[in-house]
N, C-alpha and C positions, 0 to 999 in steps of 0.2 A: 595664783595665776598659772604657775608651772604645773601644779597638780591638777588644776581644772582642764588644761589643754592636754595633759597626759591621759586623763580619763576620757576626754572627748574623742581621742584617736585610738582608744581601746589599748593603749600601752604598746603599740607596735612601732613607735617612732624612736629612734636612737636619739642621742644628744644633738648631733648636727642637724638631723631632719626636723627635730622639735624646735631648734633655734630658727630655722628658716620658716617653719610654719607660724611661730609666734610673730616673727618680723612680718610675715605677709598678712596675717590676720589682724593682729593688734597694733601694727605699726610701731613696735618697740624694738630697739636694738639692744640686744643682751649678749653678753659674752658666753661662748660655749663652756668655758670653765665654770662660770657661775651656775649655768643650768646643770652641769654634771654634779656640782657641789650640793645643790638644793635637791637633786634627785637622790643622792646619797643620804642627806639628812632626813628627807621624807620617806625614805624606804621604797621609792619607786624603781621598779626594774622593767627593762624592756623585754617583751616576749619575743624570744628567738625562734624563728621558723626553722623547723627541722627539714633537712633534705630528704626527698624520697629515695629509697633505695632501688636498686635495679630489680625488677621482677625477673622471674625465671624466663619468661618468654622474651624479654628484652635483652638478656644477658647472652642469648645464643648468637 
């Protein structure tokens, strides 16, 4: 269930946001520590968004 929802949202949700997503969609109450533990066991990692650096024109 956790891996399915992680794949449905393309891996961009962290633990707390995934918890709220599962609560809203599947009407299940899960502990965030349980979600974090299963993400570690299944090898699921959140895709971290990189910040865009300042371009030369914006830095002036």
